[in-house]
N, C-alpha and C positions, 0 to 999 in steps of 0.2 A: 705257255708261260703261266697263265692264270691258275691252271690246275696245280702246277708245281709250287706256286707261290703261296696260295691260301692255306693249305694244310699245315706247312711248317710255321706260318705266321700265327695261326690259331693255337697250335701246340705250344709255341713259345709264350704266347699270351696266357694260356692256361697254366703253364709251369710257373711263370713269374708271378701271376696272380695268386697262385697257391702258396708262394713263398711267405707271404704275410701270415697265412694261416699256420704254416709249419713253424714259423718263428714263435707264434703265440703258444703253440703246443709245447715246443721245446723249452720255453721259459718256465714251464711248470716245475722243472727240476734243474735246469741249467742257469747259472748266472750269465749275464749278458756277454761279458768278454769271453768266457769259456765257450759259450755257444757259437759265437762268431769265429773263434779260432779253430774249433773243430770243423766248422763249415769250410773255412778256407783251406785247412789241411786236406780234407777229402776232395775238394775241388782241385787242389794242386796235384793230387795223385791222378785224378782223371785227366786233367789237361796236359800235364807233363807226359803221362802215358801215351796220349794221343799223338803228341809231337814226336815222341820217340818211335812209335809204330810207323809214323809217316816218314821216318828217316831224316827229320829236320832238327836234330839235336843241336847242330852247329848254329842254327838260327836263334837259339835261346840266348847266346852271348850278347849280341847287339840289343836284345830286348831287356837285358838286366838293368841298365841304367834308367831308361824311362819307366821300367816296371817298378822301380823303387818308389817313384813319385805316384804313379797310378795306383799301386798297391796300397800305399798309405792314405792318400787323399781320396782316391776314387773307389776304394774297396773297404779297407779296414775301418776308416773313420765313418763313412756313411752306413756301413753294415752295423757298426756299434751303435750309432745314433738311432737308427731305425729300431734295432732290437731293444735298446733301453727305452725308447719311446713307447714301445708296445707293452712295457710293464705298467703303463698308465693309461693307454688308450686301446680301443678296439682295433683289430687288424684292418677292418674296412676303412676306418679313419686314417690309419697310417698309409694305406694304398692311395687314397684320394690326395692326401697331403704330398705324397711323393710323386704324384703325377705332374707336379709343378716344375720338374727338372727342365723341360725345354723353355719355360718362361725365364728361368735364371740364365740359361745359355744365351737367349736373346738379349737379356738385360746386360750381361757381362760383355757381350759382343760390341755393345755401344762404345766401351772403353778399350777393349783389347783386340777388336777386329774392325778397324776404321773403314775398311772397304765395304763393310756390311752394316753401315749405320741404320738404325731403325728410323723410319719416317712414315707418315701417313697411317695406313691401316695397321702397320706393325706397332706403332706407338699405342694405338688404341688397343691392340691385342695385349700388349704388356700391361696396360691399365686394367683390362678386364681380367686377365690371368691373376694379377696380384690381388684384385678384389676377391677372386675365388679363393685364393690362399687365405685371405683375411677371414672369409666366411668359415672356412674349415677350422682355422685356429680358434675362432670364436665359439666353436661347438663346446659345450660344457657337459662332457659325459659324466658318469658317476664319479670319476676321479676328481672332479672339481678343478681347482687351479692346477693341481698336478697333471690333470688331463691336458690343460692348455700348455704346460711346460713340455709334456710328452709330445704333443703335436708340433710345437716349435722345434724340438729336437729333430723330428722327421723333416721339417722344412729346411733346417740347416744341413741335413744330409743331402737334400736336393741341391743346395748351393755347392756342396762339396762335389757332387756328381758333375755339376755344370763346369766347375773349375777343371776337373779332370778331363772332361770332354773337350774343352777348348785347348788344353795342354796337348792332348793327342792330335787334335786337328792342326795345331800350329807348330808343334815341336817334334813330333814323332814322324820320322821319314825313313822309309826302307825297312820297316819292321812289320812282320806279319801280324795280323790281328790275333790269331790263335797263340802265337808265341808270346805276344805282349800279355795276353790274358793269363798264360801259364806263369810267366815271370811275375806278374802283378799279384796273383793269389799267393805265390811263395813269399814275396816281400810282405804282403799283408799279414800272413801267418806269423812271420818273424816279428813284425812290429807289435802285434798284440800278445805274443807269447808270454812276456813277463806279467801282464795284467791277468791273463787267463790262469797262469800258475798261482797267482796270488789269491785266487778265489775259485778253487776247484769245486765241482758239484759233488754231492753225496747222495747215495741211495737213488740213483737214476732209474726211473721206470722205463718199461719197454716202449711206451708211446712217445715220450719226449725223446728218447734215444733214436727211435725210428724216424721221428720227425726231423731231427738234426742230420741224420744220415741222408735222408731224401733231399733235404735242403742243400747239403754240400755236393752230393753226387749228381743229382738231377737238376736242382734249382740253380746251381752255379756252374758245375762242370759241364753237364750235357747241354744246358741252355747256352753256354758260351760257344759251344761247337755249332749249335743251330743258328745263333745270331750271326756268327762269322760267315756261315754258309749263305745265309740270306743276304747279307751285305755284299758278298762276293758275286752272287748270281743276279740279284735284283736291285742292288744299290741301297745306300743308306736312306734315301728319301722314302722308299716304299717300306723298308724295314722299320722306319720311325712310326709307322701306323700301330705298332705294338703299344705305343703310349696311350692310344685311344681304347684299346681292347682290354689290357690287363687290369685296370681299376674295376671294370665291370665284373671280371672273373673274381677278383679279390672280394668285392662286396657280396657276390653270390655265395662264395665259400663261407664267408663270415656269417652271413644270415642263416644259411641252410645247415651248415655243419657245426658252427660254434655257437649258434643261437644269439648272435649279436643283433641289436636293433638297426633297422635302416631308417635314417632320419631324413627329413626334407633338407636340412642343412648340408648333409653329406651329398645328396643328389644335386642340390643347387650349386654347391661349391665345386663339385666335379664338372658340372656343365659349364660354369664360368671359366674354369681352368682350361678345359679342352677347347672352348671357343677362343680363349686367349692364345693357346698354343697354335691353333689354325692360322690366326691373323699374324701373330708375332713371328712365326716361322716363315711367313710369306707364301704359304701353300696355295692360297686362293689366287695369288698372282704369279705362281710358278717362280718365286724368288729363289736366289741361290743358296740362302742359308738353310741348313738342314739341322733340325733339332736333335738333341741327344737321345740315344736309346739307353736309358738307365737300366741297371739291374737292381732289383729290390734286395 
């Protein structure tokens, strides 16, 4: 099992870690809403195609209703916030800020999942994780206060991911993960279409275009297939480990390929967030709560 588990986990981490880099490259010519909408459209083609090839077209219908919520709150909104945020901050900072998703899942669970109230080490984990978020938000890149606002936008995207994750956990029953992903990207595309049409790109170069194509086809479409396979075979708890790996990949890509600086605040903030995730998710005590597996 170990051999079959580690390669797809590393591949998924590398793909999702690269998404922040591809967003940065795509933004050279694409407005934020247009970039996200093209991404969602390409992902929809991949995921709906996979569902049809598998002969599961009939399973898309029950996924339509929850897909509307997940597509809007768990895809269109956070994708747009992350993308807009990266117009003001480095891709590595965005990845570190977005690694806080499980912290917000644990925080929201205090109110919306009463059977999993945080106590003891989990409360400490929440405090440590939120401190890490504060460190990352406090980074003042070249963008100055706009950089802070951009980082906050990514943090809000983490909150949106958390809301979507709890909705799926508590409200979605009898719907396959792949079918839900397909319905969600379709709804997300529809939700953002008016905003994308209002600000279409002009004179798109091949690098930004290629980046958006890879982002939609591989970073969202193929990655969704991989994550659903990992969850089905190895369970959500082991799949959640992607949260620990993808920020490192994103920082590596940003530093080596985009020439972004690696700061002590980024590393320190990431360390605090991941430490908080470990405690807040109850991993060290084998607790029942499973943190979310966000898609950047």
